[in-house]
Biopython code that builds the backbone (N, CA, C, O; Angstrom):
import numpy as np
from Bio.PDB.StructureBuilder import StructureBuilder

atoms = [
    (1, "UNK", "N", (35.349, 95.310, 223.434)),
    (1, "UNK", "CA", (35.222, 94.310, 222.446)),
    (1, "UNK", "C", (36.800, 94.495, 222.410)),
    (1, "UNK", "O", (37.599, 95.430, 222.447)),
    (2, "UNK", "N", (36.828, 93.007, 222.312)),
    (2, "UNK", "CA", (38.520, 93.345, 221.823)),
    (2, "UNK", "C", (38.555, 92.426, 220.453)),
    (2, "UNK", "O", (37.730, 91.529, 220.278)),
    (3, "UNK", "N", (39.295, 92.648, 219.770)),
    (3, "UNK", "CA", (38.832, 91.748, 218.215)),
    (3, "UNK", "C", (40.706, 90.644, 217.885)),
    (3, "UNK", "O", (41.866, 90.750, 218.283)),
    (4, "UNK", "N", (40.397, 90.273, 217.517)),
    (4, "UNK", "CA", (41.094, 88.602, 217.075)),
    (4, "UNK", "C", (42.355, 89.307, 215.758)),
    (4, "UNK", "O", (42.325, 90.420, 215.232)),
    (5, "UNK", "N", (43.063, 88.511, 215.608)),
    (5, "UNK", "CA", (44.045, 88.810, 214.529)),
    (5, "UNK", "C", (43.573, 88.432, 212.875)),
    (5, "UNK", "O", (44.192, 88.804, 211.879)),
    (6, "UNK", "N", (42.107, 87.460, 212.882)),
    (6, "UNK", "CA", (41.189, 87.241, 211.616)),
    (6, "UNK", "C", (40.824, 88.752, 211.785)),
    (6, "UNK", "O", (41.207, 89.536, 210.916)),
    (7, "UNK", "N", (40.048, 89.238, 212.938)),
    (7, "UNK", "CA", (39.539, 90.437, 212.473)),
    (7, "UNK", "C", (40.248, 91.930, 211.621)),
    (7, "UNK", "O", (39.886, 92.517, 210.602)),
    (8, "UNK", "N", (40.853, 92.057, 212.129)),
    (8, "UNK", "CA", (42.485, 93.071, 211.773)),
    (8, "UNK", "C", (42.588, 92.250, 210.887)),
    (8, "UNK", "O", (41.444, 91.988, 210.515)),
    (9, "UNK", "N", (43.391, 91.624, 210.265)),
    (9, "UNK", "CA", (43.888, 91.347, 209.297)),
    (9, "UNK", "C", (43.635, 91.424, 207.697)),
    (9, "UNK", "O", (42.487, 91.253, 207.287)),
    (10, "UNK", "N", (44.453, 91.622, 206.993)),
    (10, "UNK", "CA", (44.313, 92.243, 205.575)),
    (10, "UNK", "C", (43.420, 91.251, 204.853)),
    (10, "UNK", "O", (43.887, 90.211, 205.316)),
    (11, "UNK", "N", (42.900, 91.046, 204.412)),
    (11, "UNK", "CA", (42.430, 90.446, 203.398)),
    (11, "UNK", "C", (42.832, 89.461, 202.635)),
    (11, "UNK", "O", (42.253, 88.375, 202.667)),
    (12, "UNK", "N", (43.866, 89.694, 201.852)),
    (12, "UNK", "CA", (44.851, 89.065, 201.493)),
    (12, "UNK", "C", (45.831, 88.304, 201.975)),
    (12, "UNK", "O", (46.268, 87.300, 201.412)),
    (13, "UNK", "N", (46.318, 88.878, 203.331)),
    (13, "UNK", "CA", (46.674, 87.881, 204.198)),
    (13, "UNK", "C", (46.836, 86.222, 204.511)),
    (13, "UNK", "O", (46.893, 85.782, 205.659)),
    (14, "UNK", "N", (46.881, 85.610, 203.632)),
    (14, "UNK", "CA", (46.810, 84.043, 203.506)),
    (14, "UNK", "C", (47.297, 82.861, 204.952)),
    (14, "UNK", "O", (47.034, 81.689, 205.222)),
    (15, "UNK", "N", (48.289, 84.184, 205.729)),
    (15, "UNK", "CA", (48.744, 82.987, 206.716)),
    (15, "UNK", "C", (47.523, 82.955, 207.998)),
    (15, "UNK", "O", (47.747, 82.276, 209.000)),
    (16, "UNK", "N", (46.230, 83.746, 207.865)),
    (16, "UNK", "CA", (45.633, 83.734, 208.635)),
    (16, "UNK", "C", (44.288, 83.178, 208.587)),
    (16, "UNK", "O", (43.531, 83.945, 207.992)),
    (17, "UNK", "N", (43.772, 82.210, 208.965)),
    (17, "UNK", "CA", (42.437, 81.503, 208.405)),
    (17, "UNK", "C", (41.299, 81.768, 209.008)),
    (17, "UNK", "O", (41.213, 81.570, 210.220)),
    (18, "UNK", "N", (40.152, 82.294, 208.232)),
    (18, "UNK", "CA", (38.858, 83.169, 209.266)),
    (18, "UNK", "C", (37.707, 82.004, 208.927)),
    (18, "UNK", "O", (37.808, 81.021, 208.193)),
    (19, "UNK", "N", (36.847, 82.356, 209.535)),
    (19, "UNK", "CA", (35.907, 81.536, 209.902)),
    (19, "UNK", "C", (34.731, 82.393, 208.888)),
    (19, "UNK", "O", (34.501, 83.600, 208.961)),
    (20, "UNK", "N", (33.857, 81.083, 207.629)),
    (20, "UNK", "CA", (32.942, 81.772, 206.952)),
    (20, "UNK", "C", (31.576, 81.716, 207.645)),
    (20, "UNK", "O", (31.394, 80.869, 208.519)),
    (21, "UNK", "N", (30.794, 82.408, 207.366)),
    (21, "UNK", "CA", (29.108, 82.190, 207.899)),
    (21, "UNK", "C", (28.890, 81.713, 206.424)),
    (21, "UNK", "O", (29.738, 81.927, 205.558)),
    (22, "UNK", "N", (27.481, 80.927, 206.128)),
    (22, "UNK", "CA", (26.441, 80.506, 205.028)),
    (22, "UNK", "C", (25.647, 81.928, 205.086)),
    (22, "UNK", "O", (24.911, 82.342, 205.981)),
    (23, "UNK", "N", (25.916, 82.380, 204.200)),
    (23, "UNK", "CA", (25.371, 83.426, 203.196)),
    (23, "UNK", "C", (24.028, 83.025, 203.440)),
    (23, "UNK", "O", (24.115, 81.890, 202.971)),
    (24, "UNK", "N", (22.942, 83.111, 203.797)),
    (24, "UNK", "CA", (21.482, 82.583, 203.402)),
    (24, "UNK", "C", (20.993, 82.915, 201.976)),
    (24, "UNK", "O", (21.712, 83.746, 201.420)),
    (25, "UNK", "N", (19.849, 82.431, 201.179)),
    (25, "UNK", "CA", (19.607, 82.040, 200.150)),
    (25, "UNK", "C", (18.540, 82.798, 200.147)),
    (25, "UNK", "O", (17.974, 82.573, 201.217)),
    (26, "UNK", "N", (17.882, 83.656, 199.478)),
    (26, "UNK", "CA", (16.456, 84.637, 199.232)),
    (26, "UNK", "C", (15.005, 83.417, 199.066)),
    (26, "UNK", "O", (13.817, 83.683, 198.883)),
    (27, "UNK", "N", (15.648, 82.122, 199.209)),
    (27, "UNK", "CA", (14.368, 81.247, 199.294)),
    (27, "UNK", "C", (13.551, 80.859, 200.313)),
    (27, "UNK", "O", (12.535, 80.221, 200.037)),
    (28, "UNK", "N", (13.841, 81.160, 201.563)),
    (28, "UNK", "CA", (12.889, 80.895, 202.892)),
    (28, "UNK", "C", (14.198, 79.828, 203.465)),
    (28, "UNK", "O", (15.348, 79.666, 203.057)),
    (29, "UNK", "N", (13.374, 79.175, 204.658)),
    (29, "UNK", "CA", (14.850, 78.725, 205.611)),
    (29, "UNK", "C", (14.552, 77.026, 205.127)),
    (29, "UNK", "O", (15.373, 76.159, 205.423)),
    (30, "UNK", "N", (13.339, 76.717, 204.394)),
    (30, "UNK", "CA", (13.855, 75.154, 203.764)),
    (30, "UNK", "C", (12.291, 75.063, 203.898)),
    (30, "UNK", "O", (11.501, 75.141, 202.957)),
    (31, "UNK", "N", (11.892, 74.839, 205.575)),
    (31, "UNK", "CA", (10.637, 74.137, 206.029)),
    (31, "UNK", "C", (10.681, 72.532, 205.485)),
    (31, "UNK", "O", (11.564, 71.686, 205.628)),
    (32, "UNK", "N", (9.378, 72.459, 204.809)),
    (32, "UNK", "CA", (8.993, 70.973, 204.818)),
    (32, "UNK", "C", (8.922, 70.883, 202.950)),
    (32, "UNK", "O", (8.468, 69.981, 202.246)),
    (33, "UNK", "N", (9.384, 71.829, 202.669)),
    (33, "UNK", "CA", (9.703, 72.046, 200.736)),
    (33, "UNK", "C", (10.922, 71.150, 200.402)),
    (33, "UNK", "O", (11.974, 71.789, 200.407)),
    (34, "UNK", "N", (11.034, 70.009, 200.152)),
    (34, "UNK", "CA", (12.315, 69.338, 199.400)),
    (34, "UNK", "C", (12.842, 70.312, 198.486)),
    (34, "UNK", "O", (14.062, 70.166, 198.571)),
    (35, "UNK", "N", (12.734, 70.721, 198.116)),
    (35, "UNK", "CA", (13.324, 71.661, 196.724)),
    (35, "UNK", "C", (14.512, 73.065, 197.896)),
    (35, "UNK", "O", (15.616, 73.468, 197.530)),
    (36, "UNK", "N", (13.945, 73.401, 198.962)),
    (36, "UNK", "CA", (14.522, 74.440, 199.287)),
    (36, "UNK", "C", (15.482, 73.824, 200.623)),
    (36, "UNK", "O", (16.309, 74.484, 201.252)),
    (37, "UNK", "N", (15.212, 72.749, 200.796)),
    (37, "UNK", "CA", (16.200, 72.278, 201.624)),
    (37, "UNK", "C", (17.215, 71.452, 201.349)),
    (37, "UNK", "O", (18.101, 70.930, 202.025)),
    (38, "UNK", "N", (16.795, 71.433, 199.803)),
    (38, "UNK", "CA", (17.957, 70.527, 199.183)),
    (38, "UNK", "C", (18.915, 71.911, 198.440)),
    (38, "UNK", "O", (20.123, 71.947, 198.207)),
    (39, "UNK", "N", (18.053, 72.772, 198.240)),
    (39, "UNK", "CA", (19.219, 74.237, 197.710)),
    (39, "UNK", "C", (19.949, 75.104, 198.715)),
    (39, "UNK", "O", (20.866, 75.897, 198.502)),
    (40, "UNK", "N", (19.171, 74.692, 200.206)),
    (40, "UNK", "CA", (19.812, 75.195, 201.159)),
    (40, "UNK", "C", (21.193, 74.295, 202.095)),
    (40, "UNK", "O", (21.953, 74.675, 202.986)),
    (41, "UNK", "N", (21.056, 73.183, 201.488)),
    (41, "UNK", "CA", (21.917, 71.989, 201.572)),
    (41, "UNK", "C", (23.132, 72.231, 200.790)),
    (41, "UNK", "O", (24.255, 72.172, 201.293)),
    (42, "UNK", "N", (22.889, 72.525, 199.463)),
    (42, "UNK", "CA", (23.676, 73.188, 198.585)),
    (42, "UNK", "C", (24.524, 73.927, 198.783)),
    (42, "UNK", "O", (25.751, 73.885, 198.690)),
    (43, "UNK", "N", (23.461, 74.986, 199.212)),
    (43, "UNK", "CA", (24.307, 76.584, 199.635)),
    (43, "UNK", "C", (25.537, 76.433, 200.610)),
    (43, "UNK", "O", (26.658, 76.919, 200.463)),
    (44, "UNK", "N", (24.849, 75.285, 202.116)),
    (44, "UNK", "CA", (26.280, 75.429, 202.450)),
    (44, "UNK", "C", (27.191, 75.112, 202.202)),
    (44, "UNK", "O", (28.271, 75.640, 202.467)),
    (45, "UNK", "N", (26.852, 73.618, 201.299)),
    (45, "UNK", "CA", (28.292, 72.689, 201.227)),
    (45, "UNK", "C", (29.352, 73.625, 199.940)),
    (45, "UNK", "O", (30.560, 73.438, 199.796)),
    (46, "UNK", "N", (28.543, 74.571, 199.171)),
    (46, "UNK", "CA", (29.322, 74.907, 198.521)),
    (46, "UNK", "C", (30.414, 76.442, 199.289)),
    (46, "UNK", "O", (31.519, 76.942, 199.080)),
    (47, "UNK", "N", (29.147, 76.682, 200.291)),
    (47, "UNK", "CA", (30.209, 77.700, 201.306)),
    (47, "UNK", "C", (31.639, 77.186, 201.665)),
    (47, "UNK", "O", (32.711, 77.784, 201.577)),
    (48, "UNK", "N", (31.206, 75.136, 202.359)),
    (48, "UNK", "CA", (31.999, 74.843, 203.031)),
    (48, "UNK", "C", (33.422, 74.758, 201.883)),
    (48, "UNK", "O", (34.456, 75.415, 201.763)),
    (49, "UNK", "N", (32.936, 73.810, 201.307)),
    (49, "UNK", "CA", (33.640, 73.740, 199.905)),
    (49, "UNK", "C", (34.830, 74.753, 199.296)),
    (49, "UNK", "O", (35.845, 74.273, 198.793)),
    (50, "UNK", "N", (34.636, 76.042, 199.377)),
    (50, "UNK", "CA", (35.190, 77.317, 199.046)),
    (50, "UNK", "C", (35.900, 77.422, 200.812)),
    (50, "UNK", "O", (36.956, 76.791, 200.854)),
    (51, "UNK", "N", (35.654, 77.847, 201.719)),
    (51, "UNK", "CA", (36.069, 78.091, 203.009)),
    (51, "UNK", "C", (37.480, 76.992, 203.154)),
    (51, "UNK", "O", (38.444, 77.304, 203.853)),
    (52, "UNK", "N", (37.428, 75.980, 202.553)),
    (52, "UNK", "CA", (38.413, 74.686, 201.834)),
    (52, "UNK", "C", (39.034, 74.736, 200.991)),
    (52, "UNK", "O", (39.908, 73.902, 200.755)),
    (53, "UNK", "N", (38.752, 75.828, 200.204)),
    (53, "UNK", "CA", (39.718, 76.097, 199.085)),
    (53, "UNK", "C", (40.603, 76.806, 199.414)),
    (53, "UNK", "O", (41.708, 76.336, 199.144)),
    (54, "UNK", "N", (40.614, 78.276, 200.152)),
    (54, "UNK", "CA", (40.768, 78.998, 200.642)),
    (54, "UNK", "C", (41.475, 78.283, 201.604)),
    (54, "UNK", "O", (42.686, 78.447, 201.452)),
    (55, "UNK", "N", (41.240, 77.681, 202.374)),
    (55, "UNK", "CA", (42.246, 77.517, 203.566)),
    (55, "UNK", "C", (43.453, 76.414, 202.649)),
    (55, "UNK", "O", (44.496, 76.272, 203.288)),
    (56, "UNK", "N", (43.432, 75.899, 201.722)),
    (56, "UNK", "CA", (44.301, 75.716, 200.864)),
    (56, "UNK", "C", (45.629, 76.091, 200.692)),
    (56, "UNK", "O", (46.745, 75.598, 200.853)),
    (57, "UNK", "N", (45.082, 77.231, 200.275)),
    (57, "UNK", "CA", (46.037, 78.131, 199.983)),
    (57, "UNK", "C", (46.843, 78.634, 200.330)),
    (57, "UNK", "O", (47.556, 79.377, 199.656)),
    (58, "UNK", "N", (47.041, 78.227, 202.156)),
    (58, "UNK", "CA", (48.028, 78.698, 202.935)),
    (58, "UNK", "C", (48.947, 78.142, 202.738)),
    (58, "UNK", "O", (49.935, 78.673, 203.244)),
    (59, "UNK", "N", (49.206, 76.884, 201.982)),
    (59, "UNK", "CA", (50.252, 76.429, 202.426)),
    (59, "UNK", "C", (51.128, 76.184, 201.322)),
    (59, "UNK", "O", (52.168, 75.528, 201.252)),
    (60, "UNK", "N", (50.263, 77.086, 200.170)),
    (60, "UNK", "CA", (50.510, 76.592, 198.651)),
    (60, "UNK", "C", (51.895, 77.345, 198.460)),
    (60, "UNK", "O", (51.905, 78.483, 198.931)),
    (61, "UNK", "N", (53.263, 76.840, 197.751)),
    (61, "UNK", "CA", (53.825, 77.775, 197.588)),
    (61, "UNK", "C", (53.719, 79.257, 196.447)),
    (61, "UNK", "O", (52.774, 79.525, 195.705)),
    (62, "UNK", "N", (55.126, 80.112, 196.641)),
    (62, "UNK", "CA", (54.550, 81.176, 195.784)),
    (62, "UNK", "C", (54.602, 80.779, 193.850)),
    (62, "UNK", "O", (55.500, 80.083, 193.377)),
    (63, "UNK", "N", (53.511, 81.363, 193.022)),
    (63, "UNK", "CA", (54.222, 81.435, 192.169)),
    (63, "UNK", "C", (55.382, 81.986, 191.227)),
    (63, "UNK", "O", (55.912, 83.097, 191.225)),
    (64, "UNK", "N", (55.629, 80.803, 190.379)),
    (64, "UNK", "CA", (57.289, 80.957, 189.606)),
    (64, "UNK", "C", (57.208, 81.882, 189.190)),
    (64, "UNK", "O", (56.080, 82.368, 189.107)),
    (65, "UNK", "N", (58.327, 82.608, 188.718)),
    (65, "UNK", "CA", (58.098, 83.968, 188.034)),
    (65, "UNK", "C", (58.840, 82.964, 186.320)),
    (65, "UNK", "O", (59.708, 82.099, 186.195)),
    (66, "UNK", "N", (58.060, 83.582, 185.461)),
    (66, "UNK", "CA", (57.857, 83.098, 183.775)),
    (66, "UNK", "C", (60.058, 83.412, 183.848)),
    (66, "UNK", "O", (60.678, 84.126, 184.636)),
    (67, "UNK", "N", (60.552, 82.623, 182.812)),
    (67, "UNK", "CA", (61.311, 82.276, 182.630)),
    (67, "UNK", "C", (61.672, 83.993, 181.669)),
    (67, "UNK", "O", (62.470, 84.883, 181.964)),
    (68, "UNK", "N", (60.453, 83.858, 180.196)),
    (68, "UNK", "CA", (60.624, 84.380, 179.264)),
    (68, "UNK", "C", (59.758, 85.434, 179.386)),
    (68, "UNK", "O", (59.259, 85.426, 180.511)),
    (69, "UNK", "N", (59.401, 86.266, 178.759)),
    (69, "UNK", "CA", (58.130, 87.372, 179.125)),
    (69, "UNK", "C", (57.184, 86.514, 177.585)),
    (69, "UNK", "O", (57.299, 85.833, 176.566)),
    (70, "UNK", "N", (56.189, 87.312, 178.580)),
    (70, "UNK", "CA", (54.968, 86.040, 177.828)),
    (70, "UNK", "C", (54.513, 87.637, 176.260)),
    (70, "UNK", "O", (54.268, 88.843, 176.268)),
    (71, "UNK", "N", (54.633, 86.696, 175.383)),
    (71, "UNK", "CA", (53.982, 87.444, 174.185)),
    (71, "UNK", "C", (52.460, 87.046, 173.340)),
    (71, "UNK", "O", (52.178, 86.004, 172.748)),
    (72, "UNK", "N", (51.711, 88.171, 173.520)),
    (72, "UNK", "CA", (50.386, 87.291, 172.967)),
    (72, "UNK", "C", (50.366, 87.831, 171.563)),
    (72, "UNK", "O", (50.484, 89.040, 171.360)),
    (73, "UNK", "N", (50.111, 86.321, 169.884)),
    (73, "UNK", "CA", (50.060, 87.426, 168.926)),
    (73, "UNK", "C", (48.156, 87.186, 168.981)),
    (73, "UNK", "O", (47.497, 86.241, 169.414)),
    (74, "UNK", "N", (47.800, 88.280, 168.446)),
    (74, "UNK", "CA", (46.660, 88.141, 168.049)),
    (74, "UNK", "C", (46.042, 88.372, 166.671)),
    (74, "UNK", "O", (45.300, 89.324, 166.426)),
    (75, "UNK", "N", (46.349, 87.565, 165.910)),
    (75, "UNK", "CA", (45.704, 87.644, 164.176)),
    (75, "UNK", "C", (44.683, 86.686, 163.570)),
    (75, "UNK", "O", (44.756, 85.462, 163.467)),
    (76, "UNK", "N", (43.433, 87.763, 163.084)),
    (76, "UNK", "CA", (42.229, 87.283, 163.141)),
    (76, "UNK", "C", (42.534, 86.281, 161.146)),
    (76, "UNK", "O", (41.954, 85.280, 160.726)),
    (77, "UNK", "N", (43.510, 87.047, 160.520)),
    (77, "UNK", "CA", (43.433, 87.215, 159.575)),
    (77, "UNK", "C", (44.469, 87.904, 158.723)),
    (77, "UNK", "O", (44.269, 89.059, 158.347)),
    (78, "UNK", "N", (45.793, 87.116, 158.337)),
    (78, "UNK", "CA", (46.995, 88.029, 158.315)),
    (78, "UNK", "C", (46.935, 88.081, 156.632)),
    (78, "UNK", "O", (45.898, 87.901, 155.994)),
    (79, "UNK", "N", (48.352, 88.386, 155.996)),
    (79, "UNK", "CA", (48.208, 88.444, 155.099)),
    (79, "UNK", "C", (49.313, 87.418, 154.321)),
    (79, "UNK", "O", (50.312, 87.622, 153.632)),
    (80, "UNK", "N", (48.498, 86.029, 154.864)),
    (80, "UNK", "CA", (49.200, 84.993, 154.039)),
    (80, "UNK", "C", (48.382, 84.571, 152.900)),
    (80, "UNK", "O", (47.288, 85.001, 152.536)),
    (81, "UNK", "N", (49.450, 83.230, 152.184)),
    (81, "UNK", "CA", (49.099, 83.610, 151.189)),
    (81, "UNK", "C", (47.692, 82.048, 150.829)),
    (81, "UNK", "O", (47.198, 81.743, 149.743)),
    (82, "UNK", "N", (47.533, 81.637, 151.709)),
    (82, "UNK", "CA", (46.395, 80.399, 151.748)),
    (82, "UNK", "C", (44.707, 81.601, 152.215)),
    (82, "UNK", "O", (43.553, 81.255, 151.960)),
    (83, "UNK", "N", (45.036, 82.712, 152.785)),
    (83, "UNK", "CA", (43.958, 83.978, 152.744)),
    (83, "UNK", "C", (43.401, 84.127, 151.659)),
    (83, "UNK", "O", (42.344, 83.742, 151.157)),
    (84, "UNK", "N", (44.797, 85.135, 151.151)),
    (84, "UNK", "CA", (44.711, 85.476, 149.442)),
    (84, "UNK", "C", (44.212, 84.080, 148.943)),
    (84, "UNK", "O", (43.005, 83.912, 149.115)),
    (85, "UNK", "N", (44.695, 83.340, 148.527)),
    (85, "UNK", "CA", (44.104, 81.966, 147.593)),
    (85, "UNK", "C", (42.985, 81.329, 147.950)),
    (85, "UNK", "O", (42.737, 80.263, 147.385)),
    (86, "UNK", "N", (42.147, 81.803, 148.879)),
    (86, "UNK", "CA", (40.674, 81.478, 149.480)),
    (86, "UNK", "C", (39.514, 82.032, 149.079)),
    (86, "UNK", "O", (38.440, 81.513, 148.773)),
    (87, "UNK", "N", (40.105, 83.907, 149.146)),
    (87, "UNK", "CA", (39.561, 84.565, 148.533)),
    (87, "UNK", "C", (39.478, 85.260, 146.681)),
    (87, "UNK", "O", (38.727, 85.924, 145.966)),
    (88, "UNK", "N", (40.835, 84.533, 146.629)),
    (88, "UNK", "CA", (40.502, 84.591, 145.259)),
    (88, "UNK", "C", (39.615, 83.421, 144.518)),
    (88, "UNK", "O", (38.995, 83.753, 143.508)),
    (89, "UNK", "N", (39.543, 82.217, 144.930)),
    (89, "UNK", "CA", (38.707, 81.323, 145.027)),
    (89, "UNK", "C", (37.245, 81.819, 145.075)),
    (89, "UNK", "O", (36.448, 81.683, 144.147)),
    (90, "UNK", "N", (37.044, 82.271, 145.984)),
    (90, "UNK", "CA", (35.812, 82.894, 146.873)),
    (90, "UNK", "C", (35.114, 83.639, 145.747)),
    (90, "UNK", "O", (33.913, 83.463, 145.543)),
    (91, "UNK", "N", (35.867, 84.493, 144.992)),
    (91, "UNK", "CA", (35.387, 85.392, 143.889)),
    (91, "UNK", "C", (34.984, 85.202, 142.252)),
    (91, "UNK", "O", (34.213, 85.593, 141.375)),
    (92, "UNK", "N", (36.387, 84.076, 142.603)),
    (92, "UNK", "CA", (36.052, 83.134, 141.297)),
    (92, "UNK", "C", (34.475, 82.192, 141.236)),
    (92, "UNK", "O", (33.890, 82.163, 140.153)),
    (93, "UNK", "N", (34.072, 81.704, 142.038)),
    (93, "UNK", "CA", (33.148, 80.648, 142.679)),
    (93, "UNK", "C", (32.128, 82.200, 142.558)),
    (93, "UNK", "O", (31.284, 81.681, 141.829)),
    (94, "UNK", "N", (31.741, 83.285, 142.686)),
    (94, "UNK", "CA", (30.761, 84.485, 142.781)),
    (94, "UNK", "C", (30.790, 84.698, 141.040)),
    (94, "UNK", "O", (29.786, 84.722, 140.328)),
    (95, "UNK", "N", (31.452, 84.766, 140.824)),
    (95, "UNK", "CA", (31.646, 84.679, 139.562)),
    (95, "UNK", "C", (31.327, 83.787, 138.489)),
    (95, "UNK", "O", (30.567, 84.186, 137.606)),
    (96, "UNK", "N", (31.702, 82.883, 138.455)),
    (96, "UNK", "CA", (30.644, 81.649, 137.778)),
    (96, "UNK", "C", (29.397, 81.176, 138.363)),
    (96, "UNK", "O", (28.632, 80.332, 137.896)),
    (97, "UNK", "N", (29.326, 81.631, 139.116)),
    (97, "UNK", "CA", (27.656, 81.764, 139.411)),
    (97, "UNK", "C", (26.536, 82.471, 138.702)),
    (97, "UNK", "O", (25.470, 82.054, 138.248)),
    (98, "UNK", "N", (27.227, 83.968, 138.746)),
    (98, "UNK", "CA", (26.392, 84.685, 138.136)),
    (98, "UNK", "C", (26.490, 84.439, 136.650)),
    (98, "UNK", "O", (25.459, 84.528, 135.984)),
    (99, "UNK", "N", (27.801, 84.095, 135.984)),
    (99, "UNK", "CA", (28.043, 83.897, 134.252)),
    (99, "UNK", "C", (26.957, 82.791, 134.205)),
    (99, "UNK", "O", (26.047, 82.938, 133.389)),
    (100, "UNK", "N", (26.970, 81.468, 135.172)),
    (100, "UNK", "CA", (26.819, 80.283, 134.953)),
    (100, "UNK", "C", (25.119, 80.738, 134.658)),
    (100, "UNK", "O", (24.647, 80.160, 133.679)),
    (101, "UNK", "N", (24.203, 81.652, 135.352)),
    (101, "UNK", "CA", (22.814, 81.125, 135.386)),
    (101, "UNK", "C", (22.282, 81.773, 133.516)),
    (101, "UNK", "O", (21.151, 81.551, 133.084)),
]
sb = StructureBuilder()
sb.init_structure("model")
sb.init_model(0)
sb.init_chain("A")
sb.init_seg("    ")
for serial, (resi, resn, name, xyz) in enumerate(atoms, 1):
    if name == "N":
        sb.init_residue(resn, " ", resi, " ")
    sb.init_atom(name, np.array(xyz, "f"), 0.0, 1.0, " ", f" {name:<3s}", serial, name[0])
structure = sb.get_structure()
């Protein structure tokens, strides 16, 4: 049994195009049921679109390197003046609600 380049190539090798088989759905072959036929047709179409998208990446240029290092700032609520003012106003409204009863 001979193996082709597509069989021995690494999965990350974008220079080799591979054939793709439609994975069967666990709903049966379709038959006369229109819903099963539609599901199988959709599955086939999704497989073709996935294969085409993978083949299209063969000629994509490499992703450019960023000029500067990415910095991620994660703050929920820092010690800003607006957060402090909001807490003070909230506290005053609670005290007012208790006293006004």
